[in-house]
Backbone as a chain_set.jsonl record, in Angstrom:
{"seq": "MAKYYPPAVHRKAEKLEQLLLRLEAGERVAELCQELELELTAERVAKLKAKYEAGGRRQEALLDGRFGHSQHVHSSIRAYLYERKQADEELTAGELAREVAQKYQVQVSEGHINHLLREVALTRPPGRLGKRKAPEAAEQKEEPQANAGLFFPGGSEAGPGGERDDRRLSGATEPSG", "coords": {"N": [[-89.142, 71.795, 75.242], [-89.924, 75.044, 74.374], [-92.185, 76.323, 71.975], [-91.466, 78.627, 69.394], [-92.987, 81.743, 68.89], [-93.765, 84.544, 66.938], [-93.67, 88.068, 67.908], [-96.078, 89.341, 67.039], [-97.975, 87.304, 67.094], [-98.125, 86.769, 69.802], [-99.155, 89.241, 70.664], [-101.677, 89.139, 69.478], [-102.789, 86.968, 70.865], [-102.888, 88.087, 73.418], [-104.827, 90.095, 73.001], [-107.017, 88.46, 72.408], [-107.335, 87.123, 74.844], [-107.978, 89.304, 76.497], [-110.413, 89.979, 75.334], [-111.975, 87.675, 75.934], [-111.972, 87.732, 78.769], [-113.197, 90.18, 79.277], [-115.645, 89.728, 78.125], [-116.705, 87.91, 79.903], [-117.103, 89.636, 81.989], [-119.304, 90.954, 81.158], [-119.409, 92.65, 78.922], [-120.191, 93.684, 75.526], [-119.884, 91.672, 72.555], [-119.593, 92.721, 69.886], [-118.835, 95.401, 70.285], [-116.447, 95.049, 71.698], [-114.88, 93.663, 69.835], [-114.597, 95.612, 67.869], [-113.219, 97.603, 69.28], [-110.855, 96.245, 70.011], [-109.881, 95.67, 67.559], [-110.478, 93.238, 66.173], [-111.683, 90.635, 64.107], [-114.18, 88.653, 64.531], [-116.455, 85.94, 64.571], [-119.484, 84.925, 66.256], [-119.45, 82.19, 66.566], [-116.713, 81.623, 66.358], [-115.765, 82.953, 68.622], [-116.932, 81.394, 70.62], [-115.517, 78.999, 70.224], [-112.919, 79.863, 70.807], [-113.246, 80.472, 73.489], [-113.741, 77.928, 74.571], [-111.291, 76.723, 73.966], [-109.582, 78.279, 75.502], [-110.478, 77.707, 78.101], [-109.95, 74.936, 78.164], [-107.207, 75.006, 78.06], [-106.401, 75.697, 80.578], [-107.082, 78.28, 81.262], [-105.097, 80.011, 80.389], [-103.002, 82.306, 78.654], [-101.308, 81.201, 76.75], [-102.728, 79.159, 75.604], [-104.142, 80.351, 73.627], [-102.433, 80.951, 71.601], [-101.769, 80.68, 68.196], [-100.784, 78.362, 65.629], [-100.688, 79.315, 63.103], [-99.498, 81.65, 62.868], [-100.869, 84.086, 62.997], [-102.155, 84.334, 60.552], [-105.216, 84.153, 58.829], [-107.426, 81.353, 58.548], [-108.588, 80.144, 55.693], [-108.986, 78.116, 53.834], [-110.616, 75.43, 54.339], [-111.369, 71.962, 55.199], [-113.487, 71.11, 53.494], [-113.234, 72.766, 51.275], [-110.703, 72.025, 50.392], [-111.244, 69.341, 49.716], [-113.031, 69.767, 47.618], [-111.325, 71.061, 45.762], [-109.453, 68.989, 45.237], [-111.127, 67.031, 44.166], [-112.167, 68.302, 41.863], [-109.802, 68.741, 40.397], [-108.911, 66.142, 39.959], [-110.973, 65.232, 38.358], [-110.736, 66.849, 36.103], [-107.857, 67.286, 34.673], [-106.752, 69.356, 33.242], [-107.513, 71.749, 34.338], [-106.674, 74.98, 35.498], [-104.896, 76.746, 38.128], [-105.878, 79.325, 38.353], [-108.464, 79.118, 37.267], [-109.581, 77.357, 39.132], [-109.401, 78.952, 41.421], [-111.255, 80.967, 40.822], [-113.591, 79.417, 40.774], [-113.728, 78.529, 43.448], [-114.017, 80.983, 44.752], [-116.513, 81.725, 43.794], [-118.181, 79.631, 44.668], [-117.67, 79.293, 47.471], [-117.316, 81.851, 48.484], [-114.755, 82.761, 49.164], [-111.559, 84.101, 48.898], [-108.811, 82.738, 47.382], [-105.427, 82.466, 46.709], [-103.76, 81.808, 43.572], [-101.25, 80.685, 43.843], [-101.424, 79.504, 46.392], [-103.358, 77.574, 45.93], [-101.996, 75.981, 44.072], [-99.982, 75.095, 45.79], [-101.484, 73.543, 47.631], [-102.445, 71.562, 45.893], [-100.058, 70.461, 45.042], [-99.205, 69.187, 47.337], [-100.632, 66.825, 47.338], [-99.875, 65.653, 45.017], [-101.158, 66.548, 42.61], [-100.562, 68.438, 40.721], [-99.646, 69.858, 37.553], [-96.775, 69.051, 35.493], [-93.847, 71.163, 35.894], [-93.272, 74.186, 33.976], [-94.055, 75.484, 30.694], [-97.005, 74.645, 28.864], [-97.072, 72.668, 25.9], [-97.992, 73.777, 22.603], [-101.226, 73.059, 21.52], [-102.139, 70.988, 18.849], [-104.411, 71.586, 16.273], [-106.887, 69.326, 15.131], [-107.577, 69.442, 12.389], [-105.467, 70.835, 11.252], [-103.37, 69.069, 11.386], [-104.07, 67.218, 9.495], [-103.867, 68.536, 7.052], [-101.405, 68.516, 5.034], [-98.723, 69.964, 3.307], [-97.83, 69.349, -0.017], [-94.655, 68.472, -1.371], [-93.065, 70.808, -3.529], [-92.26, 70.84, -6.986], [-90.636, 72.82, -8.03], [-89.182, 73.855, -5.954], [-86.661, 75.76, -4.383], [-85.774, 77.131, -6.586], [-85.741, 79.786, -6.466], [-83.523, 81.468, -6.309], [-81.951, 81.829, -8.919], [-78.917, 81.139, -10.58], [-77.298, 81.575, -8.464], [-74.829, 80.586, -7.799], [-73.195, 81.92, -9.458], [-72.85, 84.406, -8.493], [-70.953, 87.105, -7.143], [-68.889, 88.515, -4.501], [-70.919, 90.045, -1.969], [-73.256, 89.51, -3.264], [-73.515, 90.432, -5.808], [-73.294, 90.102, -9.363], [-70.506, 88.529, -10.75], [-68.781, 89.593, -13.261], [-66.301, 89.078, -14.318], [-65.682, 86.388, -14.241], [-67.446, 85.332, -16.028], [-66.774, 86.488, -18.486], [-64.387, 85.428, -19.124], [-62.143, 86.754, -18.46], [-59.107, 87.286, -16.798], [-57.597, 87.708, -13.567], [-55.49, 90.472, -12.96], [-52.03, 89.945, -12.649], [-49.669, 90.68, -10.265]], "CA": [[-88.7, 72.977, 74.511], [-91.051, 75.912, 74.039], [-92.288, 76.663, 70.566], [-91.287, 80.054, 69.145], [-94.04, 82.484, 68.22], [-93.351, 85.94, 66.774], [-94.372, 89.028, 68.771], [-97.429, 89.625, 66.55], [-98.843, 86.222, 67.542], [-98.328, 87.007, 71.232], [-100.064, 90.39, 70.801], [-103.024, 88.69, 69.137], [-103.255, 86.138, 71.979], [-103.23, 89.026, 74.495], [-106.111, 90.701, 72.656], [-108.057, 87.448, 72.538], [-107.558, 86.902, 76.277], [-108.715, 90.484, 76.962], [-111.777, 89.838, 74.829], [-112.682, 86.651, 76.697], [-112.147, 88.187, 80.148], [-114.165, 91.28, 79.295], [-116.953, 89.137, 77.832], [-117.166, 87.347, 81.176], [-117.511, 90.777, 82.811], [-120.6, 91.418, 80.672], [-119.351, 93.586, 77.786], [-120.751, 93.147, 74.273], [-118.897, 91.141, 71.606], [-119.386, 93.623, 68.743], [-118.075, 96.571, 70.728], [-115.095, 94.608, 72.035], [-114.157, 93.342, 68.587], [-114.259, 96.872, 67.212], [-112.204, 98.272, 70.085], [-109.602, 95.481, 69.971], [-109.556, 95.478, 66.139], [-110.555, 91.814, 65.869], [-112.827, 90.242, 63.295], [-114.55, 87.33, 65.025], [-117.866, 85.584, 64.581], [-119.916, 84.366, 67.54], [-118.982, 80.799, 66.573], [-115.266, 81.645, 66.633], [-115.606, 83.349, 70.017], [-117.258, 80.21, 71.425], [-114.387, 78.063, 70.104], [-111.801, 80.434, 71.563], [-113.559, 80.336, 74.913], [-113.526, 76.517, 74.913], [-109.845, 76.49, 73.896], [-109.006, 78.983, 76.657], [-110.836, 76.916, 79.276], [-109.234, 73.658, 78.092], [-105.793, 75.289, 78.253], [-106.148, 76.157, 81.94], [-107.301, 79.729, 81.3], [-103.793, 80.659, 80.2], [-102.867, 82.981, 77.36], [-100.597, 80.312, 75.823], [-103.719, 78.329, 74.912], [-104.686, 81.127, 72.507], [-101.415, 81.111, 70.552], [-102.07, 79.787, 67.068], [-99.649, 77.952, 64.812], [-100.775, 79.904, 61.761], [-98.765, 82.911, 62.981], [-101.739, 85.229, 62.773], [-102.857, 84.294, 59.262], [-106.53, 83.538, 58.951], [-107.522, 80.065, 57.859], [-109.717, 80.21, 54.771], [-109.164, 76.88, 53.079], [-110.92, 74.341, 55.255], [-111.348, 70.625, 54.609], [-114.435, 70.94, 52.386], [-112.662, 73.44, 50.096], [-109.638, 71.14, 49.916], [-111.869, 68.183, 49.063], [-113.566, 70.254, 46.35], [-110.188, 71.281, 44.861], [-108.892, 67.695, 44.848], [-112.105, 66.357, 43.315], [-112.222, 68.996, 40.566], [-108.542, 68.545, 39.672], [-108.882, 64.752, 39.515], [-111.956, 65.095, 37.285], [-110.251, 67.563, 34.917], [-106.446, 67.597, 34.902], [-106.379, 70.56, 32.496], [-107.899, 72.952, 35.078], [-105.556, 75.773, 36.012], [-105.113, 77.289, 39.462], [-106.726, 80.512, 38.203], [-109.85, 78.67, 37.101], [-110.013, 76.813, 40.415], [-109.561, 80.078, 42.348], [-112.533, 81.605, 40.5], [-114.662, 78.509, 41.2], [-113.792, 78.566, 44.915], [-114.568, 82.288, 45.125], [-117.933, 81.732, 43.471], [-118.91, 78.63, 45.451], [-117.475, 79.428, 48.914], [-117.105, 83.255, 48.81], [-113.437, 82.854, 49.792], [-110.506, 84.392, 47.944], [-107.612, 81.929, 47.586], [-104.485, 82.804, 45.645], [-103.369, 80.716, 42.676], [-100.075, 80.053, 44.436], [-101.834, 78.635, 47.493], [-104.035, 76.425, 45.325], [-100.935, 75.113, 43.556], [-99.33, 74.483, 46.959], [-102.367, 72.492, 48.13], [-102.483, 70.472, 44.91], [-98.729, 69.846, 45.032], [-99.119, 68.315, 48.513], [-101.24, 65.533, 47.022], [-99.375, 65.286, 43.682], [-102.16, 66.796, 41.574], [-100.178, 69.545, 39.853], [-99.039, 69.504, 36.271], [-95.327, 69.241, 35.552], [-93.473, 72.571, 35.742], [-92.972, 74.664, 32.621], [-95.215, 75.846, 29.87], [-97.592, 73.573, 28.076], [-96.848, 72.766, 24.467], [-99.179, 74.209, 21.878], [-102.064, 71.954, 21.048], [-102.384, 71.01, 17.4], [-105.799, 71.381, 15.887], [-106.957, 68.1, 14.332], [-107.629, 69.717, 10.955], [-104.149, 71.291, 10.82], [-102.517, 67.89, 11.255], [-104.458, 66.496, 8.288], [-103.52, 69.306, 5.863], [-99.961, 68.574, 4.819], [-98.382, 70.503, 1.992], [-97.046, 68.458, -0.874], [-93.42, 69.122, -1.828], [-93.193, 71.401, -4.849], [-91.201, 70.444, -7.905], [-89.755, 73.946, -8.327], [-88.644, 74.396, -4.714], [-85.241, 76.081, -4.451], [-85.445, 77.836, -7.818], [-85.959, 81.203, -6.236], [-82.285, 82.203, -6.51], [-81.239, 81.259, -10.064], [-77.576, 81.654, -10.837], [-76.707, 81.983, -7.197], [-73.418, 80.201, -7.736], [-72.431, 82.833, -10.312], [-72.763, 85.712, -7.85], [-69.675, 87.423, -6.496], [-69.025, 89.024, -3.144], [-71.996, 91.023, -1.819], [-74.425, 89.067, -4.0], [-73.558, 90.977, -7.165], [-72.781, 89.212, -10.394], [-69.081, 88.695, -11.009], [-68.657, 89.527, -14.708], [-64.967, 88.657, -14.729], [-65.647, 84.939, -14.472], [-68.24, 85.002, -17.184], [-66.168, 86.948, -19.719], [-63.154, 84.72, -19.336], [-61.036, 87.625, -18.071], [-58.32, 86.798, -15.652], [-57.186, 88.784, -12.695], [-54.114, 90.909, -13.265], [-51.02, 89.471, -11.713], [-48.683, 91.651, -10.185]], "C": [[-89.926, 73.777, 74.07], [-91.011, 76.273, 72.56], [-92.181, 78.182, 70.41], [-92.513, 80.61, 68.419], [-93.579, 83.933, 68.095], [-94.182, 86.868, 67.67], [-95.816, 89.31, 68.33], [-98.42, 88.554, 67.023], [-99.129, 86.373, 69.035], [-99.295, 88.176, 71.466], [-101.508, 89.98, 70.505], [-103.599, 87.836, 70.272], [-103.643, 87.017, 73.169], [-104.595, 89.661, 74.249], [-107.247, 89.71, 72.841], [-108.365, 87.163, 74.008], [-108.338, 88.072, 76.872], [-110.183, 90.374, 76.579], [-112.557, 88.853, 75.694], [-112.944, 87.086, 78.138], [-113.192, 89.297, 80.247], [-115.562, 90.801, 78.936], [-117.551, 88.549, 79.108], [-117.671, 88.457, 82.108], [-118.803, 91.409, 82.308], [-120.562, 92.4, 79.515], [-119.849, 92.89, 76.515], [-119.643, 92.774, 73.293], [-118.58, 92.152, 70.506], [-118.532, 94.831, 69.134], [-116.629, 96.217, 71.052], [-114.268, 94.331, 70.783], [-113.73, 94.618, 67.878], [-113.133, 97.58, 67.968], [-110.846, 97.58, 69.987], [-109.122, 95.188, 68.549], [-109.445, 94.006, 65.791], [-111.794, 91.562, 65.021], [-113.177, 88.807, 63.666], [-116.054, 87.133, 64.924], [-118.201, 85.028, 65.961], [-119.438, 82.91, 67.677], [-117.489, 80.731, 66.922], [-114.996, 82.024, 68.084], [-115.891, 82.16, 70.928], [-116.122, 79.195, 71.389], [-113.176, 78.566, 70.884], [-112.01, 80.277, 73.068], [-113.304, 78.9, 75.365], [-112.032, 76.187, 74.926], [-109.138, 77.096, 75.108], [-109.27, 78.196, 77.947], [-110.053, 75.612, 79.313], [-107.746, 73.84, 78.351], [-105.479, 75.858, 79.628], [-106.287, 77.653, 82.113], [-105.977, 80.491, 81.256], [-103.719, 81.217, 78.786], [-102.194, 82.083, 76.319], [-101.558, 79.418, 75.037], [-104.271, 79.037, 73.673], [-103.657, 81.405, 71.412], [-101.754, 80.158, 69.414], [-100.834, 79.527, 66.227], [-99.68, 78.522, 63.41], [-100.094, 81.256, 61.733], [-99.612, 84.105, 62.566], [-102.483, 85.235, 61.462], [-104.217, 83.628, 59.459], [-106.571, 82.26, 58.13], [-108.772, 80.083, 56.99], [-110.014, 78.86, 54.137], [-109.36, 75.728, 54.064], [-111.064, 73.033, 54.484], [-112.322, 70.467, 53.449], [-113.933, 71.639, 51.117], [-111.532, 72.586, 49.52], [-110.217, 69.96, 49.154], [-112.416, 68.579, 47.696], [-112.439, 70.437, 45.325], [-109.64, 69.953, 44.337], [-109.827, 66.979, 43.872], [-112.147, 66.967, 41.917], [-110.966, 68.725, 39.738], [-108.429, 67.109, 39.179], [-109.84, 64.536, 38.346], [-111.467, 65.739, 35.991], [-108.823, 68.035, 35.169], [-106.009, 68.883, 34.218], [-106.771, 71.845, 33.222], [-106.667, 73.673, 35.607], [-105.904, 76.282, 37.407], [-106.013, 78.52, 39.399], [-108.199, 80.145, 38.062], [-110.401, 78.123, 38.418], [-110.242, 77.928, 41.433], [-110.892, 80.786, 42.1], [-113.709, 80.734, 40.957], [-114.832, 78.542, 42.719], [-114.405, 79.883, 45.379], [-116.075, 82.326, 44.887], [-118.717, 80.808, 44.4], [-118.843, 78.89, 46.955], [-117.32, 80.882, 49.391], [-115.809, 83.465, 49.589], [-112.414, 83.105, 48.693], [-109.265, 83.573, 48.299], [-106.679, 82.21, 46.419], [-104.158, 81.563, 44.812], [-102.174, 79.957, 43.254], [-100.444, 79.103, 45.561], [-102.562, 77.401, 46.962], [-103.001, 75.461, 44.759], [-100.205, 74.401, 44.687], [-100.173, 73.328, 47.491], [-102.409, 71.296, 47.181], [-101.147, 69.73, 44.855], [-98.574, 68.877, 46.204], [-99.679, 66.934, 48.243], [-100.93, 65.1, 45.585], [-100.432, 65.432, 42.595], [-101.802, 67.964, 40.663], [-99.602, 69.015, 38.552], [-97.535, 69.663, 36.395], [-94.968, 70.71, 35.329], [-93.154, 72.918, 34.3], [-94.242, 74.984, 31.872], [-95.712, 74.634, 29.108], [-97.237, 73.768, 26.614], [-98.126, 73.199, 23.775], [-99.924, 72.986, 21.375], [-102.261, 72.089, 19.545], [-103.859, 70.773, 17.152], [-105.86, 70.155, 14.989], [-106.947, 68.361, 12.83], [-106.26, 70.164, 10.423], [-103.213, 70.102, 10.61], [-102.822, 67.14, 9.959], [-104.008, 67.214, 7.016], [-101.998, 69.417, 5.754], [-99.706, 69.097, 3.417], [-97.525, 69.5, 1.246], [-95.764, 69.172, -1.283], [-93.597, 69.638, -3.259], [-91.977, 71.044, -5.695], [-90.203, 71.576, -8.137], [-89.174, 74.573, -7.058], [-87.141, 74.649, -4.868], [-84.839, 76.834, -5.699], [-85.599, 79.345, -7.668], [-84.709, 82.028, -6.513], [-81.51, 81.607, -7.685], [-79.88, 81.918, -10.238], [-76.876, 82.089, -9.578], [-75.234, 81.646, -7.131], [-72.562, 81.141, -8.579], [-72.235, 84.191, -9.658], [-71.411, 85.887, -7.184], [-69.917, 87.91, -5.08], [-70.139, 90.068, -3.074], [-73.221, 90.666, -2.619], [-74.504, 89.627, -5.402], [-72.895, 90.01, -8.115], [-71.316, 89.532, -10.654], [-68.872, 88.49, -12.512], [-67.295, 89.022, -15.156], [-64.953, 87.162, -15.031], [-66.396, 84.593, -15.724], [-67.547, 85.396, -18.504], [-64.884, 86.243, -20.047], [-61.943, 85.547, -19.012], [-60.335, 87.035, -16.883], [-57.91, 87.988, -14.823], [-55.773, 89.195, -13.044], [-53.167, 90.361, -12.209], [-50.056, 90.576, -11.456], [-48.393, 92.338, -9.033]], "O": [[-90.848, 73.232, 73.463], [-89.947, 76.496, 71.981], [-92.744, 78.931, 71.208], [-93.005, 80.018, 67.459], [-93.051, 84.494, 69.056], [-95.262, 86.496, 68.131], [-96.687, 89.499, 69.18], [-99.573, 88.865, 67.319], [-100.251, 86.132, 69.481], [-100.147, 88.114, 72.352], [-102.44, 90.412, 71.183], [-104.777, 87.969, 70.605], [-104.622, 86.726, 73.857], [-105.419, 89.759, 75.159], [-108.308, 90.056, 73.361], [-109.526, 86.982, 74.375], [-109.258, 87.863, 77.663], [-111.075, 90.638, 77.385], [-113.666, 89.152, 76.136], [-114.025, 86.835, 78.672], [-113.975, 89.339, 81.196], [-116.554, 91.382, 79.377], [-118.749, 88.675, 79.361], [-118.567, 88.227, 82.921], [-119.345, 92.304, 82.956], [-121.606, 92.942, 79.153], [-119.915, 91.662, 76.45], [-118.615, 93.444, 73.202], [-117.409, 92.408, 70.226], [-117.625, 95.228, 68.403], [-115.705, 96.965, 70.733], [-113.103, 94.719, 70.693], [-112.623, 94.694, 67.345], [-112.2, 98.096, 67.354], [-109.812, 98.24, 69.891], [-108.092, 94.543, 68.353], [-108.46, 93.569, 65.196], [-112.826, 92.206, 65.204], [-112.555, 87.861, 63.181], [-116.828, 88.059, 65.166], [-117.306, 84.7, 66.74], [-119.073, 82.465, 68.765], [-117.067, 79.871, 67.695], [-114.091, 81.471, 68.709], [-115.171, 81.94, 71.903], [-115.797, 78.594, 72.413], [-112.49, 77.786, 71.544], [-111.075, 79.988, 73.815], [-112.716, 78.679, 76.423], [-111.564, 75.454, 75.798], [-108.216, 76.501, 75.666], [-108.378, 78.046, 78.781], [-109.546, 75.22, 80.365], [-107.088, 72.912, 78.82], [-104.412, 76.438, 79.831], [-105.678, 78.236, 83.01], [-105.768, 81.466, 81.977], [-104.299, 80.666, 77.851], [-102.485, 82.197, 75.128], [-101.238, 78.974, 73.935], [-104.806, 78.39, 72.773], [-103.983, 82.029, 70.402], [-101.996, 78.972, 69.639], [-99.947, 80.374, 66.129], [-98.789, 78.242, 62.608], [-100.1, 81.939, 60.709], [-99.143, 85.011, 61.878], [-103.368, 86.068, 61.269], [-104.33, 82.642, 60.186], [-105.845, 82.109, 57.147], [-109.889, 80.042, 57.503], [-111.175, 78.51, 53.931], [-108.398, 75.135, 54.553], [-110.9, 73.001, 53.264], [-112.014, 69.751, 52.496], [-114.177, 71.161, 50.009], [-111.418, 72.44, 48.303], [-109.739, 69.617, 48.073], [-112.287, 67.829, 46.729], [-112.569, 70.028, 44.172], [-109.392, 69.806, 43.141], [-109.383, 66.398, 42.882], [-112.16, 66.252, 40.915], [-111.048, 68.507, 38.53], [-107.905, 66.874, 38.09], [-109.553, 63.749, 37.445], [-111.749, 65.236, 34.903], [-108.608, 69.066, 35.807], [-104.98, 69.449, 34.587], [-106.403, 72.931, 32.774], [-105.732, 73.044, 36.103], [-107.065, 76.252, 37.816], [-106.827, 78.736, 40.297], [-109.069, 80.778, 38.66], [-111.547, 78.391, 38.777], [-111.181, 77.856, 42.225], [-111.582, 81.162, 43.047], [-114.704, 81.249, 41.468], [-115.957, 78.578, 43.217], [-115.224, 79.897, 46.299], [-116.822, 82.893, 45.685], [-119.798, 81.168, 44.865], [-119.847, 78.729, 47.65], [-117.203, 81.116, 50.594], [-115.763, 84.239, 50.545], [-112.401, 82.408, 47.679], [-108.729, 83.705, 49.399], [-107.104, 82.192, 45.264], [-104.264, 80.43, 45.281], [-102.103, 78.732, 43.16], [-99.86, 78.027, 45.687], [-102.394, 76.304, 47.495], [-103.117, 74.25, 44.948], [-99.85, 73.23, 44.556], [-99.644, 72.253, 47.772], [-102.408, 70.148, 47.625], [-101.111, 68.517, 44.648], [-97.889, 67.861, 46.082], [-99.243, 65.963, 48.861], [-101.644, 64.278, 45.011], [-100.587, 64.547, 41.754], [-102.653, 68.435, 39.908], [-99.136, 67.879, 38.47], [-97.06, 70.339, 37.308], [-95.701, 71.428, 34.65], [-92.808, 72.047, 33.501], [-95.352, 74.776, 32.362], [-94.952, 73.731, 28.758], [-97.116, 74.899, 26.142], [-99.22, 73.009, 24.305], [-99.337, 72.025, 20.878], [-102.519, 73.18, 19.038], [-104.474, 69.883, 17.739], [-104.97, 69.958, 14.162], [-106.368, 67.581, 12.074], [-105.931, 69.898, 9.267], [-102.35, 70.144, 9.733], [-101.938, 66.5, 9.388], [-103.788, 66.562, 5.995], [-101.392, 70.323, 6.328], [-100.387, 68.72, 2.463], [-96.617, 68.888, 1.809], [-95.792, 70.38, -1.521], [-94.211, 68.973, -4.094], [-90.848, 70.956, -5.212], [-89.033, 71.311, -8.415], [-88.719, 75.716, -7.095], [-86.433, 73.816, -5.434], [-83.661, 77.154, -5.862], [-85.586, 80.079, -8.655], [-84.824, 83.186, -6.917], [-80.5, 80.938, -7.466], [-79.736, 83.127, -10.056], [-75.949, 82.897, -9.629], [-74.466, 82.348, -6.473], [-71.34, 81.161, -8.435], [-71.532, 85.042, -10.202], [-70.804, 84.922, -6.719], [-71.005, 87.744, -4.527], [-70.298, 90.877, -3.989], [-74.165, 91.456, -2.656], [-75.456, 89.337, -6.127], [-72.048, 89.206, -7.726], [-70.944, 90.7, -10.764], [-68.794, 87.355, -12.983], [-67.16, 88.575, -16.295], [-64.288, 86.721, -15.968], [-66.026, 83.65, -16.423], [-67.715, 84.719, -19.518], [-64.335, 86.429, -21.133], [-60.818, 85.11, -19.254], [-60.945, 86.353, -16.06], [-57.876, 89.122, -15.3], [-54.946, 88.351, -13.388], [-53.489, 90.327, -11.022], [-49.68, 91.32, -12.361], [-47.504, 93.19, -9.029]]}, "num_chains": 1, "name": "protein.A"}
């Protein structure tokens, strides 16, 4: 059963095959990459050439399973992410993304970092973290006050709407009738 690849992946494989065939004809890599709108290093071109040769010089050998997405997070970046997260479980994906950008000059989204960490069970549980209590706040407990609850004196004597009901205090009775 043949594997499905979207049209964009087939178009990219066509461009890569054109590039390799035209390189064999003696054209320059930089000019070809610009004309075909490809961003390739000399190292990547050499790998593509080897892949093309190993695949019987057929275009199908140049189809990639990443569906045209570039591969930024290689094994050394993954190892770095796993090591850092194991060393400090409180690190967030945003902090790790900034570290990777600084160390490897590669932009990786927070979502992708979380995906990679989730694959090896290094993510925190879902949801928001509870607020951390400062150690000094836990030690300072307020003592119960003796006069607590005395703020509303005579509250039981109030009538509807919080106003004082003078009828009960004067001994007057409600008219019957």
